[in-house]
C-alpha positions as semicolon CSV with decimal commas, in nm:
position;residue;x (nm);y (nm);z (nm)
1;M;-4,658;-5,982;4,842
2;N;-4,588;-5,939;4,477
3;A;-4,684;-5,659;4,238
4;R;-4,847;-5,673;3,899
5;Q;-4,773;-5,369;3,683
6;G;-4,984;-5,209;3,410
7;D;-5,021;-4,871;3,245
8;V;-5,300;-4,619;3,277
9;G;-5,336;-4,269;3,136
10;T;-5,315;-4,098;2,800
11;A;-5,022;-4,077;2,562
12;N;-4,919;-3,751;2,730
13;T;-4,933;-3,880;3,088
14;R;-4,837;-4,242;3,147
15;L;-4,867;-4,370;3,502
16;S;-4,736;-4,695;3,645
17;V;-5,012;-4,885;3,822
18;Y;-4,942;-5,149;4,082
19;T;-5,199;-5,390;4,224
20;F;-5,073;-5,582;4,524
21;H;-5,175;-5,941;4,583
22;N;-5,124;-6,164;4,881
23;A;-4,942;-6,483;4,788
24;H;-5,170;-6,684;5,019
25;H;-5,503;-6,550;4,890
26;K;-5,660;-6,547;4,545
27;R;-5,825;-6,206;4,583
28;A;-5,646;-5,871;4,591
29;L;-5,578;-5,719;4,932
30;Y;-5,700;-5,387;4,798
31;P;-5,957;-5,389;4,516
32;Y;-5,840;-5,063;4,352
33;P;-5,538;-5,008;4,126
34;T;-5,283;-4,784;4,296
35;V;-5,041;-4,535;4,145
36;S;-4,695;-4,519;4,296
37;H;-4,602;-4,187;4,136
38;F;-4,815;-3,909;3,992
39;H;-4,770;-3,576;3,816
40;I;-4,903;-3,229;3,897
41;K;-4,983;-2,973;3,627
42;T;-4,784;-2,646;3,639
43;P;-4,771;-2,356;3,391
44;F;-4,468;-2,530;3,237
45;G;-4,625;-2,872;3,197
46;Y;-4,675;-3,180;3,412
47;R;-4,408;-3,230;3,679
48;P;-4,343;-3,541;3,892
49;V;-4,464;-3,535;4,252
50;S;-4,103;-3,582;4,367
51;E;-4,049;-3,210;4,288
52;F;-4,324;-3,110;4,536
53;S;-4,366;-3,091;4,913
54;Y;-4,699;-3,197;5,062
55;G;-4,879;-2,903;5,224
56;G;-5,172;-3,089;5,372
57;E;-5,543;-3,112;5,313
58;V;-5,743;-2,803;5,221
59;R;-5,954;-2,695;5,517
60;P;-6,182;-2,398;5,579
61;P;-6,022;-2,107;5,766
62;L;-6,054;-2,091;6,142
63;A;-6,297;-1,834;6,285
64;P;-6,110;-1,547;6,458
65;D;-6,318;-1,587;6,775
66;A;-6,270;-1,966;6,799
67;P;-6,188;-2,108;7,143
68;D;-5,832;-2,226;7,212
69;E;-5,927;-2,596;7,198
70;E;-6,076;-2,553;6,852
71;A;-5,770;-2,356;6,737
72;I;-5,538;-2,633;6,859
73;D;-5,748;-2,899;6,685
74;H;-5,752;-2,695;6,364
75;L;-5,376;-2,646;6,371
76;W;-5,265;-2,998;6,463
77;L;-5,539;-3,252;6,384
78;R;-5,597;-3,372;6,030
79;A;-5,893;-3,564;5,891
80;N;-5,661;-3,821;5,725
81;V;-5,932;-3,911;5,475
82;N;-5,937;-4,257;5,323
83;G;-6,073;-4,143;4,988
84;V;-6,107;-3,821;4,789
85;Q;-5,961;-3,503;4,935
86;R;-5,839;-3,161;4,820
87;E;-5,469;-3,109;4,892
88;R;-5,206;-2,836;4,869
89;W;-4,865;-2,909;4,718
90;F;-4,566;-2,670;4,704
91;H;-4,340;-2,691;4,398
92;T;-4,005;-2,682;4,579
93;S;-3,792;-2,780;4,279
94;G;-3,945;-2,547;4,023
95;T;-4,197;-2,266;4,021
96;R;-4,198;-2,218;4,402
97;R;-4,579;-2,190;4,390
98;W;-4,862;-2,363;4,574
99;Y;-5,096;-2,591;4,376
100;T;-5,429;-2,742;4,481
101;I;-5,525;-3,084;4,348
102;V;-5,798;-3,338;4,421
103;R;-5,652;-3,681;4,490
104;D;-5,793;-4,017;4,594
105;T;-5,572;-4,122;4,886
106;R;-5,669;-4,489;4,844
107;T;-5,535;-4,515;4,490
108;N;-5,309;-4,206;4,463
109;L;-5,491;-4,105;4,142
110;V;-5,520;-3,732;4,078
111;L;-5,885;-3,661;3,998
112;A;-5,852;-3,286;3,932
113;Q;-5,540;-3,091;3,846
114;P;-5,489;-2,722;3,941
115;G;-5,753;-2,508;3,770
116;E;-5,985;-2,803;3,703
117;E;-6,320;-2,846;3,875
118;Y;-6,393;-3,171;4,052
119;Q;-6,752;-3,293;4,051
120;E;-6,838;-3,503;4,356
121;G;-6,904;-3,861;4,250
122;S;-6,731;-3,830;3,912
123;A;-6,448;-4,066;4,011
């Protein structure tokens, strides 16, 4: 495999985009551009994802009267979505706060930063 690099984003937020191609095929293995590194908005500006720890997907709270099997599933099993999902990230190397973003797991593009609303289908 080889990578072809391009830029995407505004002047304030430049992102490196890599599209991977198979040397034996003329079409891309994955039809979407992918981002290898992204930034998350904090009160002090955009910070690289390397400063954060992944906290998992955002899920509804578990009902207090839920059976044990459901509680175990809620605690340990993740949806592992191949697409758009809301996620929690902890800023370990900075503000020490939790941030919620909307990210496309196929492309690694952040679709909504903390405090922004994400409209379904706006990607």
